[in-house]
C-alpha positions in Angstrom: 0.0 0.0 0.0 1.4 3.4 -0.9 1.3 6.5 1.3 -1.7 8.6 1.2 -1.3 11.7 -1.0 -2.9 14.8 0.4 -3.1 16.4 -3.1 -5.0 13.4 -4.4 -7.4 13.6 -1.5 -7.8 17.4 -1.9 -8.6 17.0 -5.6 -11.1 14.2 -5.0 -12.7 16.3 -2.3 -13.0 19.3 -4.6 -14.9 17.0 -7.0 -12.3 17.2 -9.8 -12.6 14.8 -12.7 -10.7 11.5 -12.4 -8.1 12.6 -15.0 -7.3 15.7 -12.9 -7.0 13.6 -9.7 -4.7 11.1 -11.5 -2.5 13.9 -12.9 -2.0 15.5 -9.5 0.2 18.6 -9.3 2.1 17.7 -12.4 -1.1 17.5 -14.5 -2.4 20.8 -13.0 0.8 22.6 -14.0 0.8 20.9 -17.4 -2.7 22.4 -17.9 -1.6 25.8 -16.6 1.2 25.8 -19.2 -1.3 24.9 -21.9 -3.5 27.9 -20.8 -0.4 30.2 -20.9 0.3 29.0 -24.5 -3.3 29.7 -25.4 -3.1 33.2 -23.9 0.2 33.8 -25.7 -1.5 32.9 -29.1 -4.4 35.2 -28.3 -7.2 33.8 -26.1 -10.2 33.0 -28.3 -12.6 31.6 -25.8 -15.1 33.4 -23.6 -15.2 34.5 -20.0 -16.6 31.1 -18.6 -13.7 29.2 -20.2 -11.1 31.8 -19.0 -12.5 31.7 -15.5 -12.3 27.9 -15.6 -8.6 28.2 -16.7 -7.9 30.6 -13.9 -9.6 28.2 -11.4 -7.0 25.7 -12.5 -4.3 28.0 -11.3 -6.2 28.5 -8.0 -6.3 24.7 -7.6 -2.5 24.6 -8.0 -2.2 27.2 -5.2 -4.5 25.3 -2.9 -2.9 22.0 -3.7 0.6 23.4 -3.0 -0.7 24.6 0.4 -1.2 21.0 1.5 1.4 19.2 -0.6 4.4 17.6 1.1 7.6 19.7 1.0 9.3 17.4 -1.5 6.4 17.9 -3.8 6.4 21.7 -3.4 10.2 21.8 -4.2 9.8 19.5 -7.2 7.4 21.9 -8.9 8.5 25.3 -7.5 10.9 26.4 -10.4 8.6 25.2 -13.1 5.6 27.0 -11.7 7.6 30.2 -11.0 8.7 30.2 -14.7 5.2 29.6 -15.9 3.7 32.3 -13.7 6.4 34.8 -14.9 5.5 34.0 -18.6 1.8 34.4 -17.9 2.2 37.7 -16.1 3.9 39.2 -19.2 0.8 38.3 -21.2 -1.7 40.0 -18.8 -2.8 43.4 -17.8 -4.8 44.5 -14.7 -8.5 43.8 -15.1 -9.5 46.5 -12.6 -11.2 44.1 -10.3 -11.7 40.4 -9.6 -13.0 38.5 -12.6 -15.3 36.5 -10.3 -16.6 39.8 -8.8 -15.7 41.7 -5.6 -18.1 39.8 -3.4 -16.7 36.4 -4.4 -13.1 37.7 -3.9 -14.1 38.9 -0.3 -15.8 35.6 0.6 -12.9 33.6 -0.8 -10.2 35.9 0.7 -8.5 36.5 -2.6 -6.2 39.4 -3.1 -4.6 41.0 -6.2 -1.2 40.1 -4.8 -1.7 36.5 -3.8 -4.4 35.5 -6.4 -3.2 37.7 -9.2 -4.7 35.4 -11.9 -8.2 36.4 -10.9 -7.4 40.1 -11.2 -5.8 40.2 -14.6 -6.9 40.0 -18.2 -5.2 38.8 -21.4 -3.5 41.5 -23.5 -4.4 39.5 -26.6 -7.9 38.1 -26.5 -11.1 37.9 -28.6 -13.4 40.9 -28.5 -16.1 39.0 -26.7 -13.9 38.1 -23.7 -12.5 41.6 -23.4 -16.1 43.0 -23.6 -17.3 40.6 -20.9 -14.4 41.6 -18.6 -15.2 45.3 -19.2 -18.8 44.7 -18.2 -17.8 43.2 -14.8 
């Protein structure tokens, strides 16, 4: 019997699909890097999809909070590089993409949860219009 993995338990508890649970932190970061590539090309999907992608980054943050130290260290440099790439592709959105009320309830801040407070520099007009209407 293997050791219990707190990240696996966390992802199951959050109701994540089986492939996300199996992928663990590595899979979450893979997905985040794919989102970054999509933003770099010019994000063509709408706000719901963008929020879903940003929720993926939030899952990484929460999973890291409970991951064993060896797991955190294993992924730290890769995530730091990915985040640095993403930040170059974004601009401040003016407020939380989920809304101020949700940000307050969740305890999100522009500094700690920056992905929820930024918008792509290159995106389809629909997404940018939806963000402007928030």
